[in-house]
C-alpha positions as CSV (number, residue, x, y, z in Angstrom):
1,X,4.5,11.0,42.8
2,X,3.4,11.4,46.4
3,X,5.4,13.9,48.4
4,X,6.8,11.4,51.0
5,X,7.6,8.9,48.2
6,X,9.7,11.7,46.6
7,X,11.5,12.3,49.9
8,X,12.2,8.6,50.3
9,X,13.3,7.8,46.8
10,X,15.3,10.9,45.9
11,X,19.0,10.2,45.5
12,X,22.1,12.2,44.6
13,X,22.6,11.3,40.9
14,X,26.1,11.9,39.4
15,X,25.7,10.1,36.1
16,X,23.3,11.4,33.5
17,X,22.1,10.1,30.1
18,X,23.1,12.6,27.3
19,X,19.6,13.1,25.9
20,X,17.9,16.3,27.0
21,X,14.7,15.6,28.9
22,X,11.4,17.2,27.7
23,X,11.2,20.9,28.4
24,X,8.0,20.4,30.4
25,X,10.1,18.7,33.1
26,X,12.4,21.8,33.3
27,X,9.3,24.0,33.4
28,X,7.9,22.0,36.3
29,X,11.2,22.4,38.2
30,X,11.3,26.1,37.5
31,X,7.7,26.4,38.7
32,X,8.8,24.7,42.0
33,X,11.6,27.2,42.3
34,X,9.3,30.1,41.8
35,X,7.0,29.1,44.6
36,X,9.7,28.3,47.1
37,X,9.2,30.1,50.5
38,X,11.5,33.0,51.2
39,X,12.2,35.5,54.0
40,X,9.4,38.1,53.9
41,X,8.6,36.9,50.4
42,X,11.5,39.0,49.1
43,X,12.7,36.1,46.9
44,X,16.3,37.2,47.3
45,X,17.9,34.9,44.8
46,X,18.5,34.5,41.2
47,X,18.9,31.4,39.1
48,X,20.7,30.6,35.8
49,X,19.8,27.5,33.8
50,X,22.9,26.4,31.9
51,X,22.7,24.3,28.7
52,X,25.8,25.5,26.9
53,X,28.5,22.7,26.9
54,X,31.4,25.1,27.3
55,X,29.8,26.8,30.3
56,X,29.0,23.5,31.9
57,X,32.6,22.4,31.4
58,X,33.8,25.6,33.1
59,X,31.4,24.9,35.9
60,X,32.8,21.4,36.3
61,X,36.3,22.9,36.5
62,X,35.1,25.5,39.0
63,X,33.6,22.6,41.0
64,X,37.1,21.2,41.6
65,X,36.9,18.8,38.6
66,X,33.5,17.2,39.4
67,X,33.0,16.1,35.8
68,X,29.4,15.0,36.2
69,X,28.5,18.7,36.3
70,X,29.3,19.0,32.6
71,X,27.5,15.8,31.7
72,X,24.1,16.9,32.9
73,X,21.8,18.3,30.3
74,X,20.9,21.2,32.6
75,X,22.8,22.8,35.4
76,X,20.8,25.2,37.5
77,X,22.9,27.7,39.4
78,X,21.4,29.3,42.5
79,X,22.8,32.7,43.5
80,X,22.0,35.1,46.3
81,X,20.6,38.6,45.8
82,X,21.9,40.0,49.0
83,X,20.9,43.6,48.2
84,X,17.3,42.7,47.8
85,X,17.3,41.1,51.2
86,X,19.4,43.9,52.8
87,X,16.7,46.4,51.7
88,X,14.2,44.7,53.9
89,X,16.3,43.1,56.6
90,X,19.6,44.9,56.8
91,X,22.9,43.0,57.2
92,X,21.3,39.8,58.6
93,X,19.1,39.7,55.4
94,X,22.1,40.2,53.2
95,X,24.3,37.6,55.0
96,X,21.8,35.0,56.0
97,X,18.3,35.3,54.5
98,X,19.5,35.6,50.9
99,X,21.5,32.4,51.3
100,X,18.5,30.7,52.9
101,X,16.2,31.9,50.1
102,X,18.6,30.5,47.4
103,X,19.1,27.2,49.2
104,X,15.4,26.7,49.9
105,X,14.8,27.3,46.1
106,X,17.5,24.7,45.4
107,X,15.9,22.2,47.7
108,X,12.6,22.7,45.9
109,X,14.3,22.1,42.6
110,X,16.1,19.0,43.9
111,X,12.8,17.5,45.0
112,X,10.9,18.6,41.9
113,X,13.5,16.9,39.7
114,X,12.8,13.7,41.6
115,X,9.1,14.1,41.3
116,X,9.2,14.4,37.5
117,X,11.5,11.3,37.2
118,X,14.8,13.1,36.8
119,X,18.0,12.9,38.8
120,X,20.0,15.7,40.3
121,X,22.8,16.3,42.8
122,X,23.4,19.3,45.0
123,X,26.9,20.7,44.4
124,X,28.3,23.1,47.0
125,X,32.0,22.5,46.5
126,X,33.2,25.1,44.1
127,X,35.1,28.3,43.7
128,X,32.5,31.0,43.8
129,X,34.7,33.4,41.8
130,X,35.2,30.7,39.1
131,X,31.4,30.0,39.0
132,X,30.6,33.7,38.7
133,X,33.2,34.0,35.9
134,X,31.8,30.9,34.0
135,X,28.2,32.2,34.3
136,X,29.1,35.8,33.5
137,X,26.9,37.0,36.3
138,X,27.4,40.2,38.2
139,X,29.6,39.8,41.3
140,X,26.8,40.9,43.6
141,X,24.9,37.6,42.8
142,X,27.0,35.1,44.8
143,X,26.6,31.4,43.8
144,X,25.7,29.1,46.7
145,X,24.6,25.9,44.9
146,X,24.7,24.2,41.5
147,X,22.2,21.6,40.6
148,X,23.0,19.3,37.7
149,X,19.8,17.8,36.4
150,X,19.0,15.1,33.9
151,X,17.8,11.6,33.2
152,X,19.7,9.3,35.6
153,X,22.2,6.9,34.1
154,X,22.6,5.2,37.5
155,X,20.5,4.0,40.4
156,X,22.3,5.1,43.6
157,X,21.6,3.0,46.7
158,X,20.0,4.6,49.7
159,X,22.6,6.0,52.1
160,X,22.6,5.6,55.9
161,X,20.8,8.2,57.9
162,X,20.9,9.1,61.5
163,X,18.0,8.1,63.7
164,X,15.4,10.6,64.9
165,X,16.9,10.2,68.4
166,X,20.3,11.2,67.1
167,X,19.0,14.3,65.4
168,X,16.6,15.7,68.1
169,X,18.3,17.5,71.0
């Protein structure tokens, strides 16, 4: 799919078909994550691909009951690696650049999912402590986004967007 077509057609999908998509599609998404830009090329983030039903249910609960999180075949968790960024950039790296690295990686994954014909939705509303517990990840890797991914079971309509004039100051 052409890049601008991906941007125009991507939607937040919250209903997924239960069948697991081909692994090649996950590999393409992971490849997009791997090449995401990062501050100083430190790549101060980690990801966890979740397929286990019990863990996905725990993530849905940690996401304040957003049940669709558990319904997706894959949930990709994006976590900061603040210490990696701190080593290069001090406190600003730990507090900001690591978050930016993880969220840029999530944006790449979100767009890559659309490009390979899958749906996804960015989830930022969750208890970080509960997500960390569900994932069993070390506390120094702070979760900043969850991305449920799968074959869409819905076709969300486009949402309204601000005009360029409203955005540019």
